[in-house]
N, CA, C and O atoms as a GROMACS GRO file, in nm:
protein
  356
    1MET      N    1   7.826   4.858  -1.310
    1MET     CA    2   7.805   4.983  -1.381
    1MET      C    3   7.703   5.067  -1.305
    1MET      O    4   7.604   5.015  -1.253
    2HIS      N    5   7.728   5.196  -1.299
    2HIS     CA    6   7.641   5.288  -1.226
    2HIS      C    7   7.512   5.313  -1.304
    2HIS      O    8   7.514   5.339  -1.425
    3ASP      N    9   7.401   5.306  -1.234
    3ASP     CA   10   7.271   5.334  -1.294
    3ASP      C   11   7.254   5.486  -1.304
    3ASP      O   12   7.262   5.552  -1.201
    4PRO      N   13   7.231   5.543  -1.422
    4PRO     CA   14   7.218   5.689  -1.435
    4PRO      C   15   7.095   5.745  -1.364
    4PRO      O   16   7.086   5.866  -1.345
    5ASN      N   17   7.002   5.661  -1.325
    5ASN     CA   18   6.883   5.708  -1.253
    5ASN      C   19   6.907   5.721  -1.104
    5ASN      O   20   6.822   5.773  -1.032
    6LEU      N   21   7.022   5.675  -1.057
    6LEU     CA   22   7.053   5.683  -0.914
    6LEU      C   23   7.146   5.800  -0.888
    6LEU      O   24   7.226   5.836  -0.975
    7PRO      N   25   7.137   5.861  -0.771
    7PRO     CA   26   7.228   5.971  -0.738
    7PRO      C   27   7.373   5.922  -0.732
    7PRO      O   28   7.398   5.802  -0.721
    8ASP      N   29   7.467   6.014  -0.738
    8ASP     CA   30   7.608   5.979  -0.726
    8ASP      C   31   7.633   5.905  -0.596
    8ASP      O   32   7.567   5.931  -0.496
    9ASN      N   33   7.727   5.813  -0.598
    9ASN     CA   34   7.767   5.733  -0.482
    9ASN      C   35   7.653   5.647  -0.428
    9ASN      O   36   7.655   5.610  -0.311
   10CYS      N   37   7.557   5.615  -0.509
   10CYS     CA   38   7.444   5.531  -0.468
   10CYS      C   39   7.434   5.414  -0.565
   10CYS      O   40   7.435   5.433  -0.687
   11THR      N   41   7.425   5.295  -0.510
   11THR     CA   42   7.413   5.176  -0.593
   11THR      C   43   7.282   5.106  -0.560
   11THR      O   44   7.219   5.133  -0.458
   12GLN      N   45   7.241   5.017  -0.647
   12GLN     CA   46   7.120   4.940  -0.620
   12GLN      C   47   7.138   4.857  -0.493
   12GLN      O   48   7.043   4.839  -0.417
   13ALA      N   49   7.259   4.805  -0.469
   13ALA     CA   50   7.285   4.727  -0.348
   13ALA      C   51   7.265   4.812  -0.223
   13ALA      O   52   7.213   4.764  -0.122
   14PHE      N   53   7.305   4.940  -0.230
   14PHE     CA   54   7.285   5.031  -0.117
   14PHE      C   55   7.136   5.051  -0.090
   14PHE      O   56   7.092   5.048   0.025
   15ILE      N   57   7.060   5.070  -0.196
   15ILE     CA   58   6.915   5.088  -0.181
   15ILE      C   59   6.852   4.962  -0.124
   15ILE      O   60   6.769   4.969  -0.033
   16ASP      N   61   6.890   4.845  -0.177
   16ASP     CA   62   6.833   4.720  -0.128
   16ASP      C   63   6.864   4.700   0.020
   16ASP      O   64   6.779   4.653   0.095
   17ALA      N   65   6.985   4.736   0.062
   17ALA     CA   66   7.023   4.720   0.203
   17ALA      C   67   6.951   4.819   0.292
   17ALA      O   68   6.932   4.793   0.411
   18ARG      N   69   6.910   4.932   0.238
   18ARG     CA   70   6.845   5.038   0.316
   18ARG      C   71   6.704   4.999   0.360
   18ARG      O   72   6.656   5.047   0.462
   19PHE      N   73   6.638   4.913   0.283
   19PHE     CA   74   6.497   4.884   0.308
   19PHE      C   75   6.477   4.749   0.371
   19PHE      O   76   6.546   4.652   0.339
   20GLU      N   77   6.383   4.745   0.461
   20GLU     CA   78   6.345   4.620   0.527
   20GLU      C   79   6.264   4.536   0.428
   20GLU      O   80   6.200   4.591   0.338
   21PRO      N   81   6.266   4.403   0.444
   21PRO     CA   82   6.192   4.317   0.352
   21PRO      C   83   6.041   4.345   0.349
   21PRO      O   84   5.976   4.323   0.246
   22GLU      N   85   5.984   4.393   0.459
   22GLU     CA   86   5.840   4.417   0.460
   22GLU      C   87   5.799   4.552   0.398
   22GLU      O   88   5.680   4.579   0.385
   23GLU      N   89   5.895   4.634   0.360
   23GLU     CA   90   5.861   4.760   0.297
   23GLU      C   91   5.821   4.735   0.152
   23GLU      O   92   5.880   4.650   0.085
   24PRO      N   93   5.722   4.807   0.103
   24PRO     CA   94   5.677   4.786  -0.035
   24PRO      C   95   5.784   4.827  -0.137
   24PRO      O   96   5.873   4.906  -0.106
   25ALA      N   97   5.774   4.774  -0.255
   25ALA     CA   98   5.873   4.799  -0.360
   25ALA      C   99   5.878   4.948  -0.398
   25ALA      O  100   5.985   4.997  -0.436
   26TRP      N  101   5.768   5.019  -0.390
   26TRP     CA  102   5.767   5.159  -0.431
   26TRP      C  103   5.853   5.246  -0.341
   26TRP      O  104   5.896   5.353  -0.382
   27ALA      N  105   5.880   5.202  -0.218
   27ALA     CA  106   5.955   5.285  -0.122
   27ALA      C  107   6.095   5.316  -0.175
   27ALA      O  108   6.142   5.429  -0.161
   28ALA      N  109   6.162   5.219  -0.234
   28ALA     CA  110   6.297   5.243  -0.288
   28ALA      C  111   6.293   5.345  -0.400
   28ALA      O  112   6.377   5.435  -0.404
   29ARG      N  113   6.198   5.333  -0.491
   29ARG     CA  114   6.187   5.430  -0.601
   29ARG      C  115   6.154   5.570  -0.548
   29ARG      O  116   6.205   5.670  -0.599
   30TYR      N  117   6.070   5.575  -0.446
   30TYR     CA  118   6.031   5.703  -0.386
   30TYR      C  119   6.153   5.772  -0.324
   30TYR      O  120   6.171   5.893  -0.339
   31VAL      N  121   6.236   5.695  -0.255
   31VAL     CA  122   6.355   5.753  -0.192
   31VAL      C  123   6.453   5.801  -0.299
   31VAL      O  124   6.518   5.904  -0.280
   32VAL      N  125   6.466   5.730  -0.409
   32VAL     CA  126   6.554   5.774  -0.518
   32VAL      C  127   6.502   5.906  -0.576
   32VAL      O  128   6.581   5.996  -0.604
   33GLN      N  129   6.371   5.917  -0.594
   33GLN     CA  130   6.313   6.043  -0.643
   33GLN      C  131   6.340   6.157  -0.545
   33GLN      O  132   6.374   6.268  -0.585
   34LEU      N  133   6.326   6.128  -0.417
   34LEU     CA  134   6.353   6.230  -0.315
   34LEU      C  135   6.500   6.270  -0.316
   34LEU      O  136   6.533   6.387  -0.298
   35ALA      N  137   6.589   6.175  -0.337
   35ALA     CA  138   6.732   6.205  -0.342
   35ALA      C  139   6.763   6.298  -0.460
   35ALA      O  140   6.844   6.390  -0.447
   36HIS      N  141   6.700   6.273  -0.574
   36HIS     CA  142   6.717   6.362  -0.690
   36HIS      C  143   6.667   6.502  -0.657
   36HIS      O  144   6.731   6.601  -0.691
   37ARG      N  145   6.552   6.510  -0.591
   37ARG     CA  146   6.497   6.641  -0.554
   37ARG      C  147   6.590   6.713  -0.458
   37ARG      O  148   6.614   6.833  -0.472
   38ARG      N  149   6.642   6.639  -0.358
   38ARG     CA  150   6.734   6.700  -0.262
   38ARG      C  151   6.859   6.751  -0.332
   38ARG      O  152   6.907   6.860  -0.301
   39ASP      N  153   6.912   6.675  -0.428
   39ASP     CA  154   7.031   6.717  -0.501
   39ASP      C  155   7.004   6.846  -0.580
   39ASP      O  156   7.089   6.935  -0.585
   40ARG      N  157   6.886   6.855  -0.642
   40ARG     CA  158   6.849   6.977  -0.716
   40ARG      C  159   6.837   7.096  -0.621
   40ARG      O  160   6.880   7.206  -0.654
   41LEU      N  161   6.778   7.074  -0.504
   41LEU     CA  162   6.764   7.181  -0.405
   41LEU      C  163   6.900   7.229  -0.355
   41LEU      O  164   6.921   7.349  -0.338
   42VAL      N  165   6.991   7.136  -0.332
   42VAL     CA  166   7.125   7.173  -0.286
   42VAL      C  167   7.196   7.257  -0.393
   42VAL      O  168   7.263   7.355  -0.360
   43ALA      N  169   7.181   7.220  -0.520
   43ALA     CA  170   7.242   7.298  -0.628
   43ALA      C  171   7.179   7.437  -0.637
   43ALA      O  172   7.250   7.536  -0.656
   44MET      N  173   7.047   7.445  -0.624
   44MET     CA  174   6.979   7.575  -0.627
   44MET      C  175   7.024   7.661  -0.510
   44MET      O  176   7.047   7.781  -0.525
   45ARG      N  177   7.038   7.599  -0.393
   45ARG     CA  178   7.079   7.674  -0.274
   45ARG      C  179   7.217   7.734  -0.296
   45ARG      O  180   7.240   7.850  -0.262
   46ALA      N  181   7.309   7.656  -0.354
   46ALA     CA  182   7.444   7.706  -0.378
   46ALA      C  183   7.443   7.825  -0.474
   46ALA      O  184   7.513   7.924  -0.451
   47GLU      N  185   7.363   7.817  -0.579
   47GLU     CA  186   7.354   7.928  -0.674
   47GLU      C  187   7.294   8.052  -0.610
   47GLU      O  188   7.346   8.162  -0.627
   48LEU      N  189   7.185   8.033  -0.537
   48LEU     CA  190   7.117   8.148  -0.479
   48LEU      C  191   7.195   8.210  -0.363
   48LEU      O  192   7.186   8.330  -0.340
   49ALA      N  193   7.270   8.130  -0.290
   49ALA     CA  194   7.351   8.183  -0.181
   49ALA      C  195   7.463   8.272  -0.234
   49ALA      O  196   7.510   8.362  -0.163
   50ALA      N  197   7.505   8.249  -0.357
   50ALA     CA  198   7.612   8.329  -0.418
   50ALA      C  199   7.560   8.457  -0.483
   50ALA      O  200   7.639   8.540  -0.528
   51THR      N  201   7.429   8.473  -0.488
   51THR     CA  202   7.368   8.590  -0.552
   51THR      C  203   7.308   8.679  -0.445
   51THR      O  204   7.252   8.630  -0.347
   52ARG      N  205   7.317   8.809  -0.463
   52ARG     CA  206   7.264   8.905  -0.366
   52ARG      C  207   7.126   8.950  -0.411
   52ARG      O  208   7.108   8.998  -0.523
   53PHE      N  209   7.028   8.933  -0.322
   53PHE     CA  210   6.892   8.977  -0.349
   53PHE      C  211   6.855   9.085  -0.248
   53PHE      O  212   6.887   9.074  -0.130
   54ASP      N  213   6.788   9.187  -0.294
   54ASP     CA  214   6.734   9.291  -0.207
   54ASP      C  215   6.585   9.301  -0.235
   54ASP      O  216   6.540   9.275  -0.347
   55GLY      N  217   6.512   9.339  -0.136
   55GLY     CA  218   6.368   9.354  -0.155
   55GLY      C  219   6.293   9.284  -0.045
   55GLY      O  220   6.350   9.253   0.060
   56PRO      N  221   6.165   9.257  -0.068
   56PRO     CA  222   6.085   9.194   0.037
   56PRO      C  223   6.138   9.057   0.077
   56PRO      O  224   6.124   9.016   0.192
   57TYR      N  225   6.199   8.987  -0.017
   57TYR     CA  226   6.261   8.858   0.013
   57TYR      C  227   6.409   8.869  -0.020
   57TYR      O  228   6.445   8.882  -0.137
   58ASP      N  229   6.493   8.863   0.081
   58ASP     CA  230   6.636   8.872   0.055
   58ASP      C  231   6.700   8.733   0.061
   58ASP      O  232   6.630   8.632   0.072
   59ASN      N  233   6.832   8.730   0.052
   59ASN     CA  234   6.905   8.603   0.050
   59ASN      C  235   6.871   8.514   0.170
   59ASN      O  236   6.853   8.394   0.155
   60THR      N  237   6.862   8.574   0.286
   60THR     CA  238   6.835   8.497   0.406
   60THR      C  239   6.701   8.425   0.396
   60THR      O  240   6.691   8.308   0.432
   61ASP      N  241   6.600   8.493   0.348
   61ASP     CA  242   6.467   8.433   0.333
   61ASP      C  243   6.468   8.320   0.231
   61ASP      O  244   6.415   8.212   0.256
   62ILE      N  245   6.528   8.346   0.116
   62ILE     CA  246   6.527   8.249   0.007
   62ILE      C  247   6.608   8.125   0.044
   62ILE      O  248   6.561   8.012   0.027
   63VAL      N  249   6.729   8.144   0.093
   63VAL     CA  250   6.815   8.031   0.132
   63VAL      C  251   6.752   7.957   0.250
   63VAL      O  252   6.761   7.834   0.257
   64GLY      N  253   6.691   8.030   0.341
   64GLY     CA  254   6.623   7.965   0.454
   64GLY      C  255   6.508   7.877   0.409
   64GLY      O  256   6.489   7.767   0.461
   65TYR      N  257   6.434   7.924   0.312
   65TYR     CA  258   6.324   7.843   0.257
   65TYR      C  259   6.379   7.715   0.194
   65TYR      O  260   6.324   7.607   0.216
   66ILE      N  261   6.486   7.727   0.117
   66ILE     CA  262   6.544   7.609   0.053
   66ILE      C  263   6.600   7.514   0.159
   66ILE      O  264   6.589   7.393   0.146
   67ASP      N  265   6.661   7.569   0.264
   67ASP     CA  266   6.710   7.484   0.373
   67ASP      C  267   6.595   7.405   0.435
   67ASP      O  268   6.610   7.286   0.465
   68ASP      N  269   6.481   7.469   0.453
   68ASP     CA  270   6.363   7.400   0.507
   68ASP      C  271   6.317   7.289   0.413
   68ASP      O  272   6.282   7.180   0.458
   69GLU      N  273   6.318   7.317   0.283
   69GLU     CA  274   6.279   7.214   0.185
   69GLU      C  275   6.376   7.096   0.187
   69GLU      O  276   6.333   6.981   0.180
   70ILE      N  277   6.505   7.125   0.198
   70ILE     CA  278   6.604   7.018   0.204
   70ILE      C  279   6.581   6.933   0.328
   70ILE      O  280   6.590   6.810   0.322
   71GLU      N  281   6.552   6.997   0.440
   71GLU     CA  282   6.525   6.924   0.565
   71GLU      C  283   6.399   6.838   0.551
   71GLU      O  284   6.398   6.724   0.598
   72THR      N  285   6.296   6.889   0.488
   72THR     CA  286   6.172   6.814   0.468
   72THR      C  287   6.196   6.692   0.380
   72THR      O  288   6.147   6.583   0.411
   73VAL      N  289   6.270   6.710   0.271
   73VAL     CA  290   6.300   6.598   0.181
   73VAL      C  291   6.385   6.494   0.252
   73VAL      O  292   6.362   6.374   0.237
   74SER      N  293   6.483   6.538   0.331
   74SER     CA  294   6.569   6.445   0.403
   74SER      C  295   6.488   6.365   0.505
   74SER      O  296   6.512   6.245   0.523
   75ALA      N  297   6.392   6.430   0.571
   75ALA     CA  298   6.306   6.359   0.666
   75ALA      C  299   6.219   6.256   0.596
   75ALA      O  300   6.198   6.146   0.647
   76ALA      N  301   6.170   6.291   0.479
   76ALA     CA  302   6.089   6.196   0.401
   76ALA      C  303   6.174   6.078   0.355
   76ALA      O  304   6.124   5.966   0.348
   77MET      N  305   6.300   6.102   0.325
   77MET     CA  306   6.389   5.993   0.285
   77MET      C  307   6.416   5.899   0.402
   77MET      O  308   6.429   5.778   0.384
   78ALA      N  309   6.425   5.954   0.522
   78ALA     CA  310   6.456   5.874   0.640
   78ALA      C  311   6.340   5.781   0.677
   78ALA      O  312   6.363   5.672   0.731
   79ASP      N  313   6.217   5.822   0.650
   79ASP     CA  314   6.100   5.741   0.686
   79ASP      C  315   5.995   5.753   0.576
   79ASP      O  316   5.894   5.820   0.594
   80PRO      N  317   6.020   5.688   0.461
   80PRO     CA  318   5.933   5.710   0.345
   80PRO      C  319   5.790   5.660   0.364
   80PRO      O  320   5.697   5.720   0.310
   81LEU      N  321   5.770   5.554   0.438
   81LEU     CA  322   5.634   5.502   0.455
   81LEU      C  323   5.548   5.599   0.534
   81LEU      O  324   5.433   5.624   0.499
   82ARG      N  325   5.602   5.652   0.640
   82ARG     CA  326   5.526   5.746   0.723
   82ARG      C  327   5.497   5.875   0.648
   82ARG      O  328   5.386   5.927   0.653
   83ARG      N  329   5.599   5.927   0.577
   83ARG     CA  330   5.580   6.052   0.504
   83ARG      C  331   5.483   6.036   0.388
   83ARG      O  332   5.402   6.125   0.362
   84GLN      N  333   5.489   5.922   0.319
   84GLN     CA  334   5.399   5.899   0.206
   84GLN      C  335   5.255   5.888   0.255
   84GLN      O  336   5.162   5.926   0.184
   85ALA      N  337   5.236   5.837   0.377
   85ALA     CA  338   5.102   5.824   0.431
   85ALA      C  339   5.045   5.959   0.475
   85ALA      O  340   4.927   5.968   0.510
   86GLY      N  341   5.127   6.064   0.474
   86GLY     CA  342   5.078   6.197   0.506
   86GLY      C  343   5.097   6.236   0.652
   86GLY      O  344   5.044   6.339   0.694
   87PHE      N  345   5.169   6.158   0.729
   87PHE     CA  346   5.193   6.192   0.868
   87PHE      C  347   5.313   6.285   0.875
   87PHE      O  348   5.407   6.272   0.797
   88SER      N  349   5.309   6.376   0.969
   88SER     CA  350   5.424   6.465   0.985
   88SER      C  351   5.526   6.399   1.076
   88SER      O  352   5.493   6.319   1.163
   89VAL      N  353   5.651   6.436   1.053
   89VAL     CA  354   5.759   6.378   1.132
   89VAL      C  355   5.782   6.462   1.254
   89VAL      O  356   5.870   6.432   1.334
   0.00000   0.00000   0.00000
């Protein structure tokens, strides 16, 4: 049965296989939280890309900012220990 706290197409077995035995237990939970954040950002990006904004910040600026956030979250998911420690990738 699918855990409602996990993103779509993600199982506990997938998470367990993703992490090395020496990684702390919090790393898996942290990556799941980041995956939820990334999914919310992707949904926001889709909505905002379909809307026309004029003014000091237009669509390009707003969508570009969200793209940067998605990239940052994805990088943190790829190396959660380093990102959690505050090091830049």
